[in-house]
C-alpha positions as CSV (number, residue, x, y, z in Angstrom):
1,M,-145.7,86.3,-8.6
2,L,-142.5,84.4,-8.2
3,E,-142.3,82.2,-5.1
4,T,-140.1,79.4,-3.8
5,T,-139.9,77.1,-0.8
6,M,-136.9,76.9,1.4
7,I,-136.4,74.3,4.1
8,I,-134.6,75.5,7.2
9,R,-133.9,73.0,10.0
10,G,-136.7,70.8,8.8
11,Q,-139.3,73.6,8.5
12,D,-140.7,74.7,5.2
13,Y,-140.8,78.4,4.4
14,R,-142.7,79.8,1.4
15,I,-140.9,83.0,0.2
16,T,-142.0,85.3,-2.6
17,R,-140.1,87.9,-4.5
18,D,-142.3,90.5,-3.0
19,D,-141.3,89.2,0.5
20,I,-137.7,89.9,-0.3
21,L,-138.4,93.3,-1.7
22,R,-140.4,94.3,1.4
23,A,-137.6,93.0,3.6
24,A,-135.0,95.1,1.8
25,H,-137.2,98.1,1.9
26,S,-137.8,97.8,5.7
27,T,-134.1,97.7,6.8
28,A,-130.6,98.8,6.2
29,P,-128.1,96.3,4.8
30,E,-125.7,94.5,7.1
31,P,-122.0,94.3,6.3
32,I,-121.2,92.0,3.3
33,N,-118.8,89.1,3.8
34,V,-118.7,87.6,0.3
35,Y,-122.0,87.5,-1.5
36,Y,-124.7,90.1,-2.0
37,V,-127.9,90.9,-3.8
38,E,-128.4,94.5,-4.9
39,I,-131.9,96.0,-4.4
40,N,-132.6,99.7,-5.2
41,G,-128.8,100.4,-5.2
42,R,-128.2,98.8,-1.8
43,K,-126.2,95.6,-1.3
44,Y,-127.7,93.0,1.1
45,P,-126.2,89.8,2.3
46,P,-128.4,86.9,1.1
47,K,-128.9,85.4,4.6
48,Q,-130.1,88.8,5.9
49,L,-132.8,88.9,3.2
50,I,-133.9,85.3,3.9
51,R,-134.0,85.9,7.7
52,L,-136.1,89.0,7.3
53,A,-138.5,87.4,4.8
54,T,-139.0,84.2,6.9
55,G,-138.7,85.7,10.4
56,T,-136.4,82.8,11.4
57,R,-133.3,83.0,13.5
58,K,-132.4,79.3,12.9
59,P,-129.0,78.7,11.3
60,F,-128.8,77.9,7.6
61,D,-126.2,77.8,4.8
62,S,-125.5,80.8,2.7
63,M,-125.6,78.5,-0.3
64,N,-129.3,77.7,0.4
65,A,-130.1,81.4,0.7
66,R,-128.3,82.2,-2.6
67,A,-130.2,79.4,-4.3
68,A,-133.5,80.6,-3.1
69,L,-132.8,84.2,-4.1
70,T,-131.7,83.0,-7.6
71,R,-135.0,81.0,-7.9
72,L,-136.8,84.3,-7.2
73,D,-135.0,85.9,-10.1
74,F,-132.5,87.9,-8.0
75,V,-128.8,88.1,-9.2
76,V,-126.4,87.1,-6.5
77,K,-122.9,88.5,-6.9
78,A,-119.6,88.0,-5.1
79,L,-117.4,90.8,-3.9
80,L,-114.3,91.1,-5.9
């Protein structure tokens, strides 16, 4: 099982690939600004997936969310 750690405002969050897949399965995607991850044919903003998987509402950078998702073997794409 793939997993990674992400630090958000000084707090460590352990996130697995399965956490992200469960998060995507449980909710509809929010509007995309620039970047997205496609799961089961639906495009999700990276920050939405990380928020759902961690349960945090603390602010964090999209770059950190994209990096965590990439470490979990997701492909992060940009809108054209």
